[in-house]
C-alpha positions as CSV (number, residue, x, y, z in Angstrom):
1,X,0.0,0.0,0.0
2,X,1.4,3.4,-1.0
3,X,1.1,6.4,1.2
4,X,1.0,10.0,-0.1
5,X,1.7,13.2,1.8
6,X,-0.7,15.9,0.8
7,X,0.5,19.5,1.4
8,X,-1.9,22.4,1.2
9,X,-0.3,25.5,-0.3
10,X,-3.1,28.0,-0.1
11,X,-1.5,31.4,-0.7
12,X,-4.3,33.2,1.0
13,X,-3.9,31.2,4.2
14,X,-2.4,33.1,7.2
15,X,0.9,32.1,8.6
16,X,1.0,31.5,12.3
17,X,4.8,31.4,12.5
18,X,6.0,33.7,15.4
19,X,7.1,37.1,14.2
20,X,10.5,38.3,15.2
21,X,10.7,41.5,17.2
22,X,12.8,43.2,14.4
23,X,9.7,43.0,12.2
24,X,8.0,45.7,14.2
25,X,10.6,47.3,16.5
26,X,13.9,49.1,16.0
27,X,15.6,48.2,19.3
28,X,15.4,45.7,22.1
29,X,16.6,46.2,25.6
30,X,16.9,44.2,28.8
31,X,15.6,46.3,31.8
32,X,17.0,45.1,35.1
33,X,14.9,45.5,38.2
34,X,15.8,45.5,41.9
35,X,15.4,41.7,42.6
36,X,17.6,40.7,39.7
37,X,14.8,39.9,37.2
38,X,15.0,41.3,33.7
39,X,12.2,42.6,31.5
40,X,12.3,42.9,27.7
41,X,11.6,46.3,26.2
42,X,11.1,46.9,22.5
43,X,11.1,50.4,21.0
44,X,10.2,51.8,17.6
45,X,9.6,55.2,16.2
46,X,7.8,56.9,13.3
47,X,10.2,59.8,13.0
48,X,11.4,61.2,9.8
49,X,15.2,61.2,9.7
50,X,16.6,64.4,11.4
51,X,13.4,65.1,13.5
52,X,13.9,66.2,17.1
53,X,12.7,63.5,19.5
54,X,12.2,66.0,22.3
55,X,8.9,67.1,20.7
56,X,7.6,63.6,20.1
57,X,5.3,61.7,22.6
58,X,6.4,58.4,24.0
59,X,3.6,55.7,24.0
60,X,4.3,52.7,26.2
61,X,2.1,49.7,25.5
62,X,1.5,47.0,28.2
63,X,0.1,43.6,27.3
64,X,-2.4,41.5,29.1
65,X,-2.0,38.1,30.8
66,X,-0.6,35.4,28.7
67,X,0.8,37.7,26.0
68,X,4.0,39.6,25.5
69,X,5.2,43.0,24.3
70,X,5.3,41.7,20.7
71,X,1.5,41.5,20.8
72,X,1.6,45.2,20.1
73,X,3.8,44.8,17.0
74,X,1.0,45.0,14.3
75,X,-0.6,47.9,16.1
76,X,2.7,49.8,16.3
77,X,3.2,49.1,12.6
78,X,-0.2,50.7,11.7
79,X,-0.1,53.6,14.2
80,X,3.4,54.6,13.2
81,X,2.0,55.4,9.7
82,X,-0.4,58.0,11.0
83,X,1.0,59.2,14.4
84,X,4.5,60.4,14.8
85,X,5.7,59.1,18.1
86,X,8.2,56.8,19.8
87,X,6.6,53.5,20.8
88,X,7.6,51.1,23.5
89,X,6.3,47.6,24.4
90,X,7.3,45.9,27.6
91,X,7.5,42.2,28.4
92,X,6.1,42.0,31.9
93,X,7.5,39.7,34.5
94,X,7.1,36.0,33.4
95,X,6.1,36.9,29.9
96,X,7.9,36.9,26.5
97,X,11.6,37.7,26.8
98,X,11.6,38.5,30.5
99,X,13.7,36.5,32.9
100,X,12.9,35.9,36.5
101,X,14.3,33.6,39.1
102,X,10.8,32.3,40.3
103,X,7.9,32.8,38.0
104,X,5.5,31.4,40.6
105,X,6.3,34.2,43.1
106,X,3.4,36.6,42.5
107,X,3.5,38.7,45.6
108,X,2.4,42.3,45.2
109,X,6.0,43.4,46.1
110,X,7.5,41.3,43.3
111,X,5.0,42.4,40.7
112,X,5.3,46.2,41.5
113,X,9.2,46.1,41.4
């Protein structure tokens, strides 16, 4: 009995491959906090070359539970076409690119640091 592998190559089908942060953001940083944990911060901007950043608003986007800062990538891509600003998206403790010694430690003190 012969077996055949069928592959669907629908060009209109969405890809669910994870996007790289460089698709939407210009820079990535590790932000260290007091207890030694590190949060990921992604930044992008919609400035024209040579514009002064002092006159531009900074918009920081925070994700919900179970997501990461990259959740905001497509929105930043769209907003940056119409609103000149510097955009930031943060990976909160225990999400995305953040690093923490104990992800189960959810005391108010740990979360607010």
